[in-house]
C-alpha positions in Angstrom: 166.9 112.0 91.7 163.6 113.6 92.1 163.0 115.9 95.0 160.7 114.3 97.6 158.0 116.6 99.0 156.8 115.8 102.5 153.1 115.9 102.6 151.2 117.1 105.7 149.9 114.2 107.8 146.2 113.9 107.8 144.5 114.3 111.2 147.6 113.6 113.3 145.9 114.3 116.7 142.8 112.3 116.0 144.8 109.4 114.6 147.0 109.4 117.7 143.9 109.2 119.9 142.4 106.3 117.9 145.7 104.4 118.0 145.8 104.9 121.7 142.4 103.4 122.0 143.3 100.4 119.9 146.6 99.8 122.0 144.6 100.1 125.2 142.1 97.5 124.0 144.8 95.0 123.1 146.7 95.6 126.3 143.6 95.0 128.4 141.9 92.0 126.6 144.8 90.5 124.7 144.8 88.6 121.5 142.8 85.7 120.0 139.4 87.2 120.1 136.8 87.5 117.3 136.6 90.8 115.4 133.3 91.6 116.9 134.7 91.4 120.5 137.4 93.9 119.4 134.8 96.1 117.8 132.8 96.3 121.1 135.8 97.0 123.1 137.1 99.7 120.7 133.7 101.3 120.8 133.8 101.5 124.6 137.4 102.9 124.4 136.2 105.6 121.9 133.3 106.5 124.2 135.8 106.8 127.2 137.9 109.2 125.1 135.0 111.3 124.1 135.3 110.5 120.4 132.5 111.2 118.0 131.9 108.1 115.9 129.4 105.8 114.2 129.5 102.0 114.1 128.7 99.7 111.3 128.1 102.6 108.9 125.9 101.5 106.0 127.4 102.3 102.6 125.3 101.4 99.5 127.0 100.6 96.3 125.2 102.2 93.3 125.8 101.4 89.7 123.9 103.3 86.9 121.6 104.7 89.6 120.7 101.2 90.8 121.6 99.6 94.1 123.9 96.7 93.5 125.4 96.0 97.0 126.3 97.3 100.4 129.2 97.5 102.8 129.4 98.3 106.5 132.3 100.3 107.8 133.4 99.2 111.2 133.8 102.8 112.5 133.6 106.3 111.0 135.3 108.6 113.5 134.4 112.3 113.5 133.1 111.9 109.9 136.9 112.0 108.8 138.6 108.6 109.5 137.4 105.1 108.6 138.6 102.5 111.1 138.5 98.9 110.0 139.5 96.2 112.5 140.8 92.8 111.7 141.8 89.8 114.0 144.7 87.5 113.3 148.4 87.7 112.5 148.5 88.6 108.8 147.6 91.6 106.8 146.1 90.5 103.4 145.8 92.5 100.3 142.1 92.1 100.3 142.0 94.0 103.7 143.8 97.0 102.2 141.6 96.8 99.0 138.5 96.7 101.2 139.3 99.9 103.1 140.3 101.6 100.0 136.9 100.8 98.5 135.3 102.3 101.6 137.3 105.4 101.4 136.5 105.8 97.7 132.7 105.2 98.1 132.4 107.4 101.1 134.8 110.0 99.7 137.1 110.1 102.8 140.8 110.7 102.7 142.1 108.5 105.6 141.5 105.0 106.8 143.2 103.2 109.6 143.4 99.4 109.1 144.2 97.8 112.4 145.0 94.2 113.0 144.9 92.6 116.5 147.7 90.1 116.5 149.4 87.9 119.0 152.3 90.4 118.9 150.1 93.5 119.6 148.1 95.9 117.3 149.6 96.5 113.9 148.0 99.4 112.0 148.3 101.0 108.6 147.1 104.3 107.5 145.5 104.1 104.2 145.2 107.3 102.1 142.7 108.0 99.5 143.7 111.0 97.3 140.5 112.7 96.1 
């Protein structure tokens, strides 16, 4: 059996604050809303907590020095963590793939994929090893 090495958790304090904001939003407005409603509420929660963040961050996709497309990150918190919000009860592989692309393109190590469900907020930490 191989020895398992426990790695350092990336940005634990900041992640904890972000998760608290997500839970507060769900606790206050509940489930069943469109993603855009959650985005606005989460932005307000981030402001209340004094977090430094950008919304709808434009990320161009370049291939052979030519623009071929674009993405928009829901949030980039403190320049360190991509936060992507989803509404509905099921995580899909495409959601995880999406945030991994964002991390790779923006060269960021940590993403939080949060889904607002009828049972509460369910979140996954997505790691991109540079």
